[in-house]
LODRENRO-15742 format. One record per residue: x, y, z of N, C-alpha, C, CB in turn. Coordinates in steps of 0.02 Angstrom, whole numbers, padded with zeros to 5 digits, always signed. Each point is the difference from the previous one (the first is absolute). Glycine has a CB too. Layout:
! LODRENRO-15742
XYZXYZXYZXYZ/...
//
This chain:
! LODRENRO-15742
-01245+00935-00444+00051-00026+00045+00066+00035-00014-00058-00111+00006/+00094+00127+00048+00066+00029-00008+00048-00053-00024-00024+00085+00090/+00081-00063-00113+00049-00048-00025+00036-00035+00058+00015+00070-00103/+00018-00124+00086+00036-00040+00049+00075+00005-00013-00099-00078+00012/+00137+00062+00039+00073-00010-00007+00013-00072+00021+00028+00124+00023/+00017-00156-00059+00022-00066+00020+00076+00002+00008-00098-00057-00060/+00120+00037+00119+00072-00008+00013+00015-00071-00023+00005+00084+00099/+00028-00088-00156+00002-00061-00040+00071-00026-00009-00101+00040-00059/+00106-00106+00059+00063-00033-00019-00018-00046-00058+00050+00006+00119/-00029+00010-00180-00020-00040-00058+00025-00072+00003+00001+00105-00065/+00047-00120+00108+00025-00069+00005-00042-00043+00047+00115+00044-00023/-00162-00012+00058-00042-00035+00049-00067-00020-00031+00055+00065+00094/-00071-00129-00091-00062-00024-00031-00062+00031+00033+00058-00107-00029/-00058+00116+00094-00058+00030+00034-00009+00073-00021+00017-00077+00099/+00038+00111-00108-00002+00069-00023-00028+00004-00071+00098+00028+00075/-00075-00072-00119-00025-00002-00068-00075-00017-00002+00114-00033-00041/-00134-00015+00082-00071-00020+00003-00044+00058+00025+00035-00120+00019/-00010+00155+00032-00038+00057+00027-00007+00054-00052+00042-00026+00115/+00011+00042-00150-00002+00051-00053-00048-00021-00055+00119+00032+00026/-00119-00096-00044-00046-00025-00052-00073+00010+00022+00087-00084-00037/-00102+00070+00099-00069+00009+00025-00022+00073-00007+00016-00095+00081/+00030+00141-00066-00016+00071-00006-00011+00019-00073+00068+00024+00103/-00023-00047-00146-00005+00018-00072-00062-00031-00032+00125+00009-00005/-00144-00070+00026-00060-00032-00027-00062+00043+00012+00052-00112+00020/-00051+00151+00033-00058+00042+00017+00007+00071-00028-00016-00068+00103/+00067+00077-00144+00010+00063-00035+00006+00060+00048-00063-00048-00096/+00097+00036+00151+00011+00053+00050+00067+00033-00013-00070-00063+00086/+00072+00129-00080+00061+00037-00008+00047-00017+00058-00061+00094-00062/+00121-00116+00046+00048-00020+00053+00069+00026-00016-00068-00103+00024/+00099+00133+00026+00069+00022-00006+00044-00057+00026-00030+00123+00014/+00075-00146-00055+00043-00056+00019+00067+00028+00025-00055-00077-00085/+00070+00059+00147+00063+00022+00031+00042-00062+00013-00055+00103+00053/+00109-00110-00089+00046-00055+00012+00042+00019+00061+00004-00035-00124/-00028+00013+00182+00028+00025+00063+00072-00021+00013-00115-00002+00044/+00140-00049-00078+00070-00017+00008+00045+00051-00035-00031-00123+00008/+00006+00153-00062+00037+00052-00036-00014+00069+00030-00005-00070-00104/-00056+00081+00128-00022+00064+00027-00035-00011+00067-00012+00048-00117/+00050-00060+00170-00031-00014+00065-00042+00059+00024+00096-00076+00028/-00148+00061+00010-00039+00055+00029+00043+00037+00051-00108-00064-00017/+00091+00128+00026+00035+00039+00051-00025-00021+00069+00013+00098-00080/+00020-00074+00132-00022-00015+00068-00072+00025+00010+00119+00008+00043/-00133+00051-00069-00066+00029+00007-00052-00043-00036+00051+00116+00009/-00036-00136-00071-00046-00041-00039-00012-00067+00035+00039+00055-00106/+00014-00087+00129-00007-00065+00032-00039+00006+00065+00108-00036-00052/-00098+00089+00090-00038+00011+00061-00074+00009-00016+00101+00052+00054/-00115-00016-00108-00069+00010-00021-00032-00066-00022+00030+00118-00036/+00008-00159+00001-00025-00065-00022-00016-00044+00061+00068+00008-00106/-00024-00008+00155-00012-00039+00061-00064+00023+00035+00124-00018+00012/-00135+00083-00012-00060+00028+00032-00062-00024-00038+00065+00101+00039/-00062-00099-00105-00057-00023-00041-00012-00075+00008+00024+00092-00082/+00030-00130+00088-00006-00073+00011-00023-00016+00071+00090-00018-00086/-00079+00065+00132-00016-00008+00071+00038-00059+00030-00114+00048-00021/+00180-00049+00005+00044-00051+00028+00064+00033+00023-00050-00089-00075/+00089+00052+00114+00066+00025+00022+00051-00014-00055-00030-00019+00122/+00086+00052-00118+00054-00011-00048+00022-00073+00000+00038+00120+00015/-00036-00149+00044+00022-00070+00007-00045-00047-00041+00044+00027+00115/-00108-00010-00120-00047-00042-00037+00008+00005-00076-00079+00014+00095/+00119+00032-00119+00010+00009-00071+00068-00026-00023-00076+00099+00004/+00109-00135+00039+00067-00024-00015+00000-00070-00030+00043+00070+00093/+00000-00080-00141+00013-00066-00029+00058-00030+00040-00042+00033-00118/+00026-00071+00168+00050-00025+00046+00045-00054-00029-00080+00026+00090/+00062-00054-00148+00041-00051-00032+00056+00028-00044-00099-00072+00003/+00099+00136-00014+00052+00030-00042+00066+00006+00039-00088+00064-00064/+00144-00075+00029+00065+00005+00033+00010+00070+00030+00046-00085-00081/-00071+00136+00047+00007+00069+00023-00035+00013+00067+00008+00035-00119/-00056-00077+00136-00036+00008+00063+00050-00004+00059-00105-00051-00052/+00147+00000+00051+00050-00007+00053+00059+00047-00011-00034-00120+00015/+00056+00126-00077+00058+00042-00015-00011+00073+00020+00027-00077-00095/-00089+00100+00088-00016+00070+00015-00011+00013+00074-00051+00008-00112/+00045-00062+00151-00015+00008+00071-00074+00004+00016+00109+00057+00010/-00151-00068-00060-00073+00004+00010-00026-00056+00045-00010+00053-00111/+00051-00104+00123-00021-00054+00044+00011+00017+00074+00028-00081-00090/-00006+00142+00104+00010+00024+00069-00068+00019+00029+00118+00041-00027/-00140-00076+00078-00066+00013+00030-00006+00068+00033-00009-00121+00018/+00065+00154-00006-00002+00064+00034-00010+00061-00045+00073-00052+00084/-00079+00040-00150-00007+00056-00046-00069+00033+00005+00081-00056-00077/-00082+00121+00072-00063+00037-00003-00028-00005-00071+00037+00079+00093/-00101-00064-00100-00030+00001-00067+00036+00050-00045-00111-00033+00048/+00129+00091-00020+00034+00052-00039+00067-00026-00027-00055+00089+00070/+00093-00125-00029+00064-00027-00021-00010-00055-00052+00050+00027+00112/-00103-00068-00103-00015-00053-00049-00017+00031-00067-00041-00075+00092/+00001+00128-00092-00018+00033-00062+00063+00027-00035-00113+00031+00048/+00157-00001-00009+00063+00026-00028+00040-00056-00033+00002+00089+00089/+00002-00146-00056+00038-00057-00028-00036-00031-00060+00046-00022+00113/-00113+00022-00112-00038-00026-00056+00011+00042-00063-00086-00045+00080/+00092+00109-00072+00014+00044-00057+00070-00014-00027-00077+00089+00048/+00123-00101-00002+00069-00015-00020+00007-00069-00031+00039+00075+00093/-00080-00123-00070+00002-00070-00024-00070-00019-00025+00093-00030+00082/-00115+00057-00139-00069-00011-00022-00019-00072-00014+00007+00112-00047/+00042-00155+00038-00015-00071-00013-00038-00032+00059+00103-00006-00072/-00096+00035+00132-00033-00029+00058-00073+00021+00007+00110-00001+00056/-00133+00046-00100-00070+00023+00002-00045-00052-00034+00038+00122+00000/-00090-00142+00035-00048-00048-00029-00030+00030-00063-00027-00047+00114/+00010+00004-00160-00025+00022-00065-00056-00045-00023+00112+00046-00028/-00151-00021-00019-00006+00069-00021-00045+00039+00049+00016-00036-00120/-00008+00100+00120-00043+00044+00040-00039+00043-00050+00080+00001+00102/-00146+00000-00093-00043+00040-00044-00031+00054+00044-00023-00097-00080/+00028+00159+00057-00022+00057+00040-00051+00042-00040+00111+00001+00061/-00165+00017-00027-00047+00049-00026+00006+00062+00044-00080-00089-00047/+00038+00139+00036+00002+00060+00041-00018-00014+00073-00030+00065-00100/-00012-00116+00112-00026-00010+00067+00017-00068+00031-00090+00075-00032/+00120-00120-00005+00013-00067+00026+00060-00030-00037-00123-00015+00031/+00146-00040-00003+00055-00038-00031-00008-00074+00018+00078+00101+00004/-00053-00144-00047+00000-00072+00014+00066-00029-00025-00127-00006-00009/+00145-00050+00040+00056-00040-00025-00031-00054-00044+00075+00023+00103/-00050-00031-00163-00028-00048-00048+00022-00071+00012-00003+00091-00080/-00006-00114+00140+00013-00070+00018-00059-00025+00041+00126+00017+00000/-00173-00050-00032-00002-00020-00070-00019+00059-00045-00031-00116+00036/+00043+00109-00101-00014+00055-00047-00072+00025+00004+00086-00048-00074/-00133+00005+00091-00071+00019+00004-00013+00053+00053-00029-00114-00039/+00075+00125+00085-00008+00054+00049-00012+00067-00033+00073-00064+00078/-00045+00073-00138-00006+00064-00035-00073+00015-00018+00117-00014-00044/-00158-00037+00038-00069+00010-00020-00038+00044+00050+00003-00111-00056/+00019+00113+00118-00033+00042+00050+00009+00075-00016+00019-00089+00085/+00030+00106-00125+00012+00069-00020-00035+00019-00065+00110-00006+00059/-00132-00045-00096-00030+00013-00067-00075+00008+00003+00093-00064-00051/
//
């Protein structure tokens, strides 16, 4: 199996639980603390493609930054949403686990098992 990447927030219990599930199975995982090192527009677009969802579906709508950034504007294109998500990474749903061919959001954490 190829290695995995997890876009991780250590303060998030779901993110910690997802990471624990990966480590329990002794899988090589690159941990990316996305609040410190946000994905690029290209990386985030690639993740959305692997998840097979729109940018809007990956937003944490309860975060203050969601409204502050203008992401609550229904007229935004996916490209503009991705740009704003890179600028305001706190609005990106977490955790995201990515392999070479697929990705899942670890909500619930057991979703990651489909990649293992």
